[in-house]
N, C-alpha and C positions, 0 to 999 in steps of 0.2 A: 426465540423469543417474539413475542407479538408487536409487531409494529403500529403503535398508537398514532405517533407523530414522528414527522422528520423534516426538517428545515434547515436550509442552508442559513446560519446565523450571521458569521462572521466572516471577511474575505480580507485577508492580511497581503499586501503587495511588499515590495523589498524594502521600502521605509516605514512600513505600519508598525505599530506596538502591538505585540502580541497580548490577546487578550488572557485575564487573571480569572480562569474558569475555576468553578467548584466542584464541578463533576468529572468523573474518570473519562481520559480520551484514549482513542485508540488511532494510530497513526498508520497510513497506508503510503508507502513509498514504491517506486518503481519506474522505468525508463517510459519516455512516450511511447503511447500505442500499445502498452501492455495490456491494457483493459482494466484501468484502475476506475474509471468512471461506470463501465459496464457492471464491475464486481459490486461496488458500492450500491448502485440500482438493483443488482440482484440481491443484494443481502438485505434491501430495506423493502423490497416488493414494490419499486418504483420503476417508472419509465424513464423518466427524464430528470430527476432531481439533481444527480451529477450530469453533468454536459458531456455526452461522448461527441467524437468528432472524427472524419475521416482524415483531418489534417493533425499531425501529431505537435506536440508542443503546446496544446491548448491552455491547460492547467499551468498559468504563470502565477499563481498566488497560492497562499495558504489557505484552504478552503475548511470552515468549522461547520459541522452539521450536527446540529442538536437531535438527538434520537430519543423521542419518548421523555423528553425534559428529566433524563438520569444518565444520558452517556453523550459524547461527543465521539463523531468519526472526525478525523483529521486527514484530509487529502492534500498531500505534499507535491509540489510541482515535479512534473515529468522530467527527469533528467536525460541526457544523452541525445537531444534531438540537434540534428546538425545545423538546420537554417538560422539557428539563433547564435548571434553572436557570442564570442568567448566570455566577453565583459559580462554580458548578461546570464550566463551561465554559471560564470562565478558567483555573482550575486544571489542567484538563486540556492547556489552552494551555501553560501552563508547564512542565507535565510533558514535554508533546512538547520543548519548545522546551531544556528541561535535557537531556532524551536526545541531540538533534541536536549540542549543544554538547560534552557529556561523553562520548559513547561514543568510545573509541580505536579501535574495530574496525568501525565504519560504512563500509561499502563502497558503497553504493548506496540510493537512496531510491526507491521506485516510489509515483509519485501515481496514485491509482486516480480515473477519472472516468466518468460513466454517458454512453455514446457516443449514446445518444437525445435527450440535451439540450446546450445550449452551456452550459459551465462557470459554476458560479453566483459569486458574490462570495466565498463561503468558498473555494472551489477556487482562485480567483485569488490570493488571500490566502495560501493554504498553498502553492502554487507559488513565489510571491514570496519567501515566507520561508524556504522549503528552499533557492531559491538564494542568499537573504541569508546563510544559515548554511554556505555555501561548497559545495553540491552541485548536481549537474546533475540535476536529477530525472527518470528515464523514465517517460513515460506509459502507462499501461494504460487503454485506452477498453473497459470492461466492457460487458456486456449486447449484445455483438455480435448474438445470434440473435434479439433483439427487433427489429431494423431488417430492412430490405429490402439487398438485395446493391447495387441499384442507388443507395442513399442513403449508402453507405460514405464514397467519397471527398468528397463534400460536408459530411457530419457529422466527418470527421477535419480538414479545410480550417476549418470553424467551431471546434474544439476549438484547433487551431494558433493562430487569429487571437483568438480569446476570451483565452487564456491569455497570448497574445503571446510565446511560445516562440522561442529562438533556432533558426535553420535547421536545426542538426544536432540537435536535440533529437529522440529516437526516440520515437514513439507506437505502441503496439503494441495492435491490436485482440483483444480475448478473448472467448470464449465459454464460460463454465461449462458449457454443456451439450453442446455439440460439443467442447469443449478445443482450438478452433481458437486459435491464438497461444501456446499453451503451449511449445511447442518454442523459440521466439522469445524468449520470457520467460526460459526458461532457459539459452538462450544468451546473453543480457545479464546473467544473475546470474554464469555462469561466466568472461565477460569481465572483470565488476567485480572479482571475488575474484583474477583472475590479475595484473591490472594493479597 
């Protein structure tokens, strides 16, 4: 997809009303520091549209990015960040759940996991939760450039088994450095918009 315009249009906090959008929405979920902002910037050929941060837990809101005035990327708050109180984490959880239930335009949910490690408990909970809400998540295995090529298949198998995903679940390895996986992700986005 040729990106003509991309802008942060709406930011929803814990108490905000979610926008009633009339364009398809693609949501991105993942734990803090998994590389969501880098992925969004990479897909949009932008350096700093989505804010990346060395300190995890930066995205504490649901951010709606208007892409080409034809679809939205929805950046969900990163989960599993230890320095945030349990109460705030519960509120983020409720906020994400509210979004998954209420959005009339949500077409696909991408769940980001770090390819270097087996998915943690929070990743498993999030995967099950997305499925429970009626979506078949597409898994993006981030930080591909940080493993050896010889580790790829083994690590993808660990992700598949740990999350207990269905055989047809797509897992796309992605590198924010080389942009490997970018075309495949865009294909998955296009497919979900057309369906």
